[in-house]
N, CA, C and O atoms as CSV, one atom per row, in Angstrom:
chain,resi,resn,atom,element,x,y,z
A,1,UNK,N,N,23.966,-4.258,-6.873
A,1,UNK,CA,C,23.888,-5.526,-7.576
A,1,UNK,C,C,22.841,-5.503,-8.694
A,1,UNK,O,O,22.967,-6.229,-9.680
A,2,UNK,N,N,21.813,-4.672,-8.540
A,2,UNK,CA,C,20.771,-4.644,-9.560
A,2,UNK,C,C,21.310,-4.217,-10.912
A,2,UNK,O,O,20.748,-4.582,-11.945
A,3,UNK,N,N,22.385,-3.453,-10.921
A,3,UNK,CA,C,22.930,-3.035,-12.221
A,3,UNK,C,C,23.626,-4.185,-12.952
A,3,UNK,O,O,24.013,-4.039,-14.112
A,4,UNK,N,N,23.786,-5.315,-12.285
A,4,UNK,CA,C,24.426,-6.474,-12.907
A,4,UNK,C,C,23.434,-7.350,-13.673
A,4,UNK,O,O,23.838,-8.280,-14.371
A,5,UNK,N,N,22.134,-7.057,-13.546
A,5,UNK,CA,C,21.120,-7.813,-14.296
A,5,UNK,C,C,20.437,-6.863,-15.276
A,5,UNK,O,O,20.637,-5.650,-15.208
A,6,UNK,N,N,19.643,-7.403,-16.174
A,6,UNK,CA,C,19.003,-6.571,-17.199
A,6,UNK,C,C,18.031,-5.570,-16.570
A,6,UNK,O,O,17.517,-5.787,-15.473
A,7,UNK,N,N,17.795,-4.496,-17.273
A,7,UNK,CA,C,17.016,-3.371,-16.763
A,7,UNK,C,C,15.605,-3.763,-16.346
A,7,UNK,O,O,15.152,-3.376,-15.269
A,8,UNK,N,N,14.911,-4.515,-17.171
A,8,UNK,CA,C,13.533,-4.886,-16.850
A,8,UNK,C,C,13.470,-5.743,-15.592
A,8,UNK,O,O,12.594,-5.548,-14.750
A,9,UNK,N,N,14.389,-6.684,-15.463
A,9,UNK,CA,C,14.425,-7.516,-14.260
A,9,UNK,C,C,14.724,-6.677,-13.026
A,9,UNK,O,O,14.120,-6.870,-11.971
A,10,UNK,N,N,15.656,-5.749,-13.165
A,10,UNK,CA,C,15.998,-4.875,-12.046
A,10,UNK,C,C,14.796,-4.031,-11.636
A,10,UNK,O,O,14.572,-3.805,-10.447
A,11,UNK,N,N,14.025,-3.568,-12.611
A,11,UNK,CA,C,12.831,-2.773,-12.308
A,11,UNK,C,C,11.807,-3.604,-11.542
A,11,UNK,O,O,11.176,-3.109,-10.608
A,12,UNK,N,N,11.643,-4.859,-11.932
A,12,UNK,CA,C,10.711,-5.741,-11.232
A,12,UNK,C,C,11.153,-5.983,-9.795
A,12,UNK,O,O,10.352,-5.878,-8.866
A,13,UNK,N,N,12.424,-6.307,-9.617
A,13,UNK,CA,C,12.951,-6.569,-8.273
A,13,UNK,C,C,12.791,-5.324,-7.404
A,13,UNK,O,O,12.334,-5.416,-6.265
A,14,UNK,N,N,13.157,-4.183,-7.929
A,14,UNK,CA,C,13.064,-2.926,-7.177
A,14,UNK,C,C,11.608,-2.634,-6.789
A,14,UNK,O,O,11.334,-2.259,-5.649
A,15,UNK,N,N,10.690,-2.803,-7.725
A,15,UNK,CA,C,9.283,-2.505,-7.463
A,15,UNK,C,C,8.705,-3.410,-6.378
A,15,UNK,O,O,7.938,-2.955,-5.530
A,16,UNK,N,N,9.072,-4.682,-6.403
A,16,UNK,CA,C,8.516,-5.639,-5.439
A,16,UNK,C,C,9.215,-5.533,-4.088
A,16,UNK,O,O,8.552,-5.467,-3.053
A,17,UNK,N,N,10.538,-5.516,-4.086
A,17,UNK,CA,C,11.257,-5.570,-2.810
A,17,UNK,C,C,11.375,-4.221,-2.113
A,17,UNK,O,O,11.344,-4.162,-0.883
A,18,UNK,N,N,11.508,-3.153,-2.863
A,18,UNK,CA,C,11.690,-1.839,-2.241
A,18,UNK,C,C,10.403,-1.022,-2.188
A,18,UNK,O,O,10.147,-0.323,-1.208
A,19,UNK,N,N,9.600,-1.110,-3.235
A,19,UNK,CA,C,8.385,-0.299,-3.305
A,19,UNK,C,C,7.155,-1.010,-2.752
A,19,UNK,O,O,6.111,-0.384,-2.571
A,20,UNK,N,N,7.266,-2.313,-2.480
A,20,UNK,CA,C,6.166,-3.063,-1.895
A,20,UNK,C,C,5.037,-3.415,-2.842
A,20,UNK,O,O,3.935,-3.741,-2.401
A,21,UNK,N,N,5.302,-3.352,-4.146
A,21,UNK,CA,C,4.263,-3.702,-5.120
A,21,UNK,C,C,4.169,-5.216,-5.252
A,21,UNK,O,O,5.110,-5.942,-4.929
A,22,UNK,N,N,3.033,-5.676,-5.728
A,22,UNK,CA,C,2.901,-7.097,-6.046
A,22,UNK,C,C,3.603,-7.349,-7.380
A,22,UNK,O,O,3.907,-6.411,-8.117
A,23,UNK,N,N,3.854,-8.601,-7.678
A,23,UNK,CA,C,4.462,-8.944,-8.964
A,23,UNK,C,C,3.564,-8.492,-10.110
A,23,UNK,O,O,4.045,-8.056,-11.155
A,24,UNK,N,N,2.259,-8.602,-9.901
A,24,UNK,CA,C,1.313,-8.192,-10.933
A,24,UNK,C,C,1.395,-6.680,-11.190
A,24,UNK,O,O,1.417,-6.237,-12.338
A,25,UNK,N,N,1.439,-5.901,-10.108
A,25,UNK,CA,C,1.543,-4.448,-10.241
A,25,UNK,C,C,2.859,-4.054,-10.900
A,25,UNK,O,O,2.894,-3.176,-11.762
A,26,UNK,N,N,3.936,-4.710,-10.489
A,26,UNK,CA,C,5.245,-4.416,-11.064
A,26,UNK,C,C,5.257,-4.781,-12.547
A,26,UNK,O,O,5.825,-4.056,-13.363
A,27,UNK,N,N,4.636,-5.897,-12.890
A,27,UNK,CA,C,4.570,-6.326,-14.283
A,27,UNK,C,C,3.845,-5.324,-15.159
A,27,UNK,O,O,4.241,-5.086,-16.300
A,28,UNK,N,N,2.788,-4.739,-14.631
A,28,UNK,CA,C,2.038,-3.736,-15.393
A,28,UNK,C,C,2.925,-2.548,-15.772
A,28,UNK,O,O,2.792,-1.989,-16.861
A,29,UNK,N,N,3.820,-2.172,-14.876
A,29,UNK,CA,C,4.670,-1.002,-15.134
A,29,UNK,C,C,5.684,-1.258,-16.241
A,29,UNK,O,O,6.164,-0.317,-16.873
A,30,UNK,N,N,6.013,-2.525,-16.479
A,30,UNK,CA,C,6.978,-2.840,-17.538
A,30,UNK,C,C,6.335,-3.544,-18.723
A,30,UNK,O,O,7.029,-4.037,-19.612
A,31,UNK,N,N,5.004,-3.590,-18.733
A,31,UNK,CA,C,4.287,-4.150,-19.872
A,31,UNK,C,C,4.282,-5.660,-19.948
A,31,UNK,O,O,4.316,-6.228,-21.040
A,32,UNK,N,N,4.240,-6.323,-18.792
A,32,UNK,CA,C,4.223,-7.784,-18.758
A,32,UNK,C,C,2.916,-8.266,-18.130
A,32,UNK,O,O,2.310,-7.565,-17.320
A,33,UNK,N,N,2.495,-9.457,-18.509
A,33,UNK,CA,C,1.343,-10.060,-17.848
A,33,UNK,C,C,1.747,-10.469,-16.438
A,33,UNK,O,O,2.932,-10.538,-16.114
A,34,UNK,N,N,0.757,-10.736,-15.616
A,34,UNK,CA,C,1.032,-11.126,-14.225
A,34,UNK,C,C,1.891,-12.387,-14.164
A,34,UNK,O,O,2.843,-12.451,-13.387
A,35,UNK,N,N,1.564,-13.382,-14.972
A,35,UNK,CA,C,2.329,-14.626,-14.976
A,35,UNK,C,C,3.759,-14.423,-15.434
A,35,UNK,O,O,4.693,-14.954,-14.833
A,36,UNK,N,N,3.927,-13.659,-16.492
A,36,UNK,CA,C,5.271,-13.392,-17.002
A,36,UNK,C,C,6.094,-12.619,-15.980
A,36,UNK,O,O,7.293,-12.854,-15.835
A,37,UNK,N,N,5.452,-11.699,-15.273
A,37,UNK,CA,C,6.158,-10.916,-14.254
A,37,UNK,C,C,6.620,-11.798,-13.107
A,37,UNK,O,O,7.737,-11.642,-12.613
A,38,UNK,N,N,5.770,-12.725,-12.681
A,38,UNK,CA,C,6.164,-13.631,-11.592
A,38,UNK,C,C,7.346,-14.496,-12.006
A,38,UNK,O,O,8.277,-14.689,-11.224
A,39,UNK,N,N,7.318,-15.015,-13.221
A,39,UNK,CA,C,8.418,-15.845,-13.718
A,39,UNK,C,C,9.700,-15.013,-13.833
A,39,UNK,O,O,10.768,-15.450,-13.406
A,40,UNK,N,N,9.588,-13.829,-14.405
A,40,UNK,CA,C,10.755,-12.961,-14.570
A,40,UNK,C,C,11.331,-12.559,-13.220
A,40,UNK,O,O,12.550,-12.496,-13.060
A,41,UNK,N,N,10.469,-12.286,-12.250
A,41,UNK,CA,C,10.927,-11.925,-10.909
A,41,UNK,C,C,11.668,-13.087,-10.261
A,41,UNK,O,O,12.722,-12.898,-9.654
A,42,UNK,N,N,11.119,-14.278,-10.392
A,42,UNK,CA,C,11.772,-15.468,-9.826
A,42,UNK,C,C,13.147,-15.672,-10.460
A,42,UNK,O,O,14.120,-15.942,-9.756
A,43,UNK,N,N,13.231,-15.548,-11.757
A,43,UNK,CA,C,14.511,-15.728,-12.455
A,43,UNK,C,C,15.517,-14.646,-12.058
A,43,UNK,O,O,16.705,-14.924,-11.897
A,44,UNK,N,N,15.036,-13.419,-11.904
A,44,UNK,CA,C,15.912,-12.319,-11.504
A,44,UNK,C,C,16.453,-12.549,-10.097
A,44,UNK,O,O,17.635,-12.318,-9.841
A,45,UNK,N,N,15.602,-12.997,-9.192
A,45,UNK,CA,C,16.045,-13.260,-7.827
A,45,UNK,C,C,17.062,-14.403,-7.795
A,45,UNK,O,O,18.017,-14.376,-7.019
A,46,UNK,N,N,16.843,-15.400,-8.644
A,46,UNK,CA,C,17.794,-16.512,-8.717
A,46,UNK,C,C,19.135,-16.033,-9.260
A,46,UNK,O,O,20.184,-16.454,-8.773
A,47,UNK,N,N,19.114,-15.155,-10.268
A,47,UNK,CA,C,20.364,-14.592,-10.804
A,47,UNK,C,C,21.092,-13.780,-9.742
A,47,UNK,O,O,22.307,-13.896,-9.588
A,48,UNK,N,N,20.349,-12.963,-9.015
A,48,UNK,CA,C,20.959,-12.152,-7.957
A,48,UNK,C,C,21.554,-13.022,-6.857
A,48,UNK,O,O,22.622,-12.716,-6.326
A,49,UNK,N,N,20.876,-14.081,-6.524
A,49,UNK,CA,C,21.384,-15.006,-5.507
A,49,UNK,C,C,22.696,-15.630,-5.966
A,49,UNK,O,O,23.651,-15.719,-5.195
A,50,UNK,N,N,22.737,-16.062,-7.224
A,50,UNK,CA,C,23.962,-16.640,-7.773
A,50,UNK,C,C,25.100,-15.635,-7.813
A,50,UNK,O,O,26.247,-15.978,-7.524
A,51,UNK,N,N,24.792,-14.407,-8.167
A,51,UNK,CA,C,25.824,-13.357,-8.196
A,51,UNK,C,C,26.347,-13.095,-6.789
A,51,UNK,O,O,27.552,-12.931,-6.597
A,52,UNK,N,N,25.460,-13.055,-5.810
A,52,UNK,CA,C,25.871,-12.805,-4.425
A,52,UNK,C,C,26.763,-13.933,-3.924
A,52,UNK,O,O,27.757,-13.688,-3.239
A,53,UNK,N,N,26.410,-15.168,-4.265
A,53,UNK,CA,C,27.235,-16.313,-3.849
A,53,UNK,C,C,28.642,-16.214,-4.431
A,53,UNK,O,O,29.627,-16.446,-3.730
A,54,UNK,N,N,28.731,-15.871,-5.712
A,54,UNK,CA,C,30.035,-15.753,-6.364
A,54,UNK,C,C,30.863,-14.622,-5.766
A,54,UNK,O,O,32.086,-14.728,-5.671
A,55,UNK,N,N,30.209,-13.553,-5.369
A,55,UNK,CA,C,30.923,-12.425,-4.782
A,55,UNK,C,C,31.471,-12.766,-3.394
A,55,UNK,O,O,32.479,-12.205,-2.965
A,56,UNK,N,N,30.811,-13.676,-2.705
A,56,UNK,CA,C,31.234,-14.060,-1.352
A,56,UNK,C,C,32.436,-14.991,-1.349
A,56,UNK,O,O,33.099,-15.147,-0.323
A,57,UNK,N,N,32.722,-15.609,-2.485
A,57,UNK,CA,C,33.845,-16.561,-2.564
A,57,UNK,C,C,35.149,-15.839,-2.728
A,57,UNK,O,O,36.200,-16.474,-2.812
């Protein structure tokens, strides 16, 4: 499912959920501030949730 969202968002989700990094640490790897990374992560998770819901229908 991560390939269905933009690359930077997928990198953030992967870093936080699979690698156990904080949003701040994940943001550093993609050149984002801590606040921007948290917002981007939240939006990415919301997109993934919506995609999963649509796939279940």
